[in-house]
N, C-alpha and C positions, 0 to 999 in steps of 0.2 A: 931313788924320786931326780931328771936330768932336764936340762931347760938343755932346748935347740943352740948353737952355737952360731955364732958367723958363718962358722966357715962352714958347717951344714946346711945352713941358706944357703949363702954364697954356690957350694959346690950345684944346689938342685938350680938357681938360677941358670951354671952355668949351661947345664945339661939343656937346660933349654933356652940356653939361646941360641951355641953352637959359633962356628970362628967368624969372626970381623961385626959384631954385632954387638952395641951393648944392649943395656937390660932397656934401657927406655923405648929403644928403636925393638926388641920384642915386646914389650907394655902395647906399648901407643897401637904396632903393627896388630895385633890379637884383639883389638877393640872387633866384641860381637856387637853384633846389628841385634838390637830387644825393641821388643812394644813398649810403651812406655809405666803400665801396670806390671810386668815382668813381677817377681819377686827375684831376694836375692836368699841364703840361705847366711851370709857371714859379708859384713860392710867392715871393709878393714882400713883400720886407721891407722892414722900413719906417716912419717914424714919424706914426703916430697923429696928430701939428700937421701934417703934410703929404697933412694929404686932398686937398684940389684936383690936387695934383703928383700924387699917387693913382694920380688917376679921370683924370688925362690918360695916365698908363702904360699904365694900362690901360686904355685905350684904344688907343693906339697898339703894343703889345701883341693885342689879344684881335684889329686890324684886319692884322695878322699870320695870322695863326689858332692863336693859342698860349689852350689854358686859362689862365687866372690864377688861383690862390687869394688874395685877402685877409680876413687874422682876419677884420677889423670886420665884413665884410659877408657872406659865406659861414658863420661861425661868431657869431652877432652877442650870441652870449649868452656870452658871452666878455668878464676882467674883464682887461684891458689894462691899466689903470693900478694894479695889485695884483699883486705876482710869487705865484703861485698852483700848488700842485700842480696841478686840475683843467684849468688853463691849461695851463700848462705838457704834461701829457697830451697834451690835443689838441691842440699844437700841435705835437706828439712826429709826431704820427701825420698831419697833414697832410705833414709835411715829409717820413714817408716814404711818401706818395699820390703825388707832385711828384718832377721828372727832374731837376730844377735848381732853386735859389734866387738871385732877383735882389735886390742890395744897393743899394734908393738911395739912395741917394749925397747929402747934402741937406744945409743947415746945420742941420737938427735931431739928422741921424741920430747925432750923440755922443750926445744925449741921453737918448736911447731906452732905455729898463733891458729892451729884448725884442733888440736887434735886434744885439748882439758872442754872445748866446746864441745864440740861431735862424742866424748864421754861424757860431757852432764846430760846437753840434750836427749841424746838416747836411755842411758838411763831413766831421767827424768820419765820419757816415754811410752820404753817400754823395761818394766824398773824388774829388775834379777836378767838382762841378756844382756849383760857386758863382761866379757873373761879379759883375761890380760896374757900377750901371748911375749913375753922377754926374749929376743935372743944375747946373745952371752960372747965372752971370750975364749969361758971355756963353759962345759956342759954341768960342771960341781960349782961353777962359782955361784956362791951368794947371790940373789936376787932386791933388794926393798925398794925401791924403784921410788920413785917420789909418794911421798903419803898420803895425799888419797886416793892412791894407786892398790894401799892394802885395804881399799873398802870393798874390791872385789874380787872372785877365784882367778888364783894365778893356775897357764895353763902347763904343762908339763910337757917334753916329747912323748911321754909313752900316752898321756891323755889322749894328747892329739892322733898320737899314728895309734892308738887302737882298732881292730880290726871289724870285734863286735862288744857292742857295751848293751850289756845288760836295761831293760828301760828301769827306770827306778819314779821315786816320785821329782827326781829332778827333770828339770827341760832338757828331751831332746830331743834336737834336729834333725828332720830326715828329709836326707840329701834327695835329690831326683831316683840316684840311685837305689833306694829304699831302704841303705840302711844306715842305721841310726850311728849320730855322733852328737855325742854328746861334748858338752860347750866346755863343763865344768862346773853351775850353777848352783851350786847347793849352799845350798843357807849357811853362813857363819856367821855365828857374834857382829858386832859390832866393834868396829877396826878390819875386819874379814881377815885372810889369815897371812900367818909371819914364815916366809921359807926362810929357811938357813939351817945352808949345806957345808 
């Protein structure tokens, strides 16, 4: 079992960026026109400080045929640096439009004002719809994260890049391409999985 490394995710981001552009610029330019009632496969919960990692993960997820919501890309006017009622209302709406929440566990995640709130709201709204995606320095590094992250399934590199997932009794997201993507929502005993490598 291996996790994505920062280097792998940054490489995916760099391929999307090309020369002389920043990850934030590419993500901002990637803003697509969507209708208010559009659906998303993944609500990507992340730290704004991880723009390059966010781009790399978005690229990897979209390569699997998934539609990914990134707040400051799709709703550029949101005030992420301040906790406001308007921003919270928009994020609630987008989470209700999403099939699952993927929590990008990085060094900056613990400093985020919004990530724990997004995770808690989504879990309460769609129990079983949250997974954790660690991005670490080394693929075989142990991941423990903040204690409450142990309540949720952990996504590994193998799980994310599976090309042909068999349908089981767990939730399976079907992206627009029709190929199932199992975000890893099996039932775990209280306390969730512990992954030590």
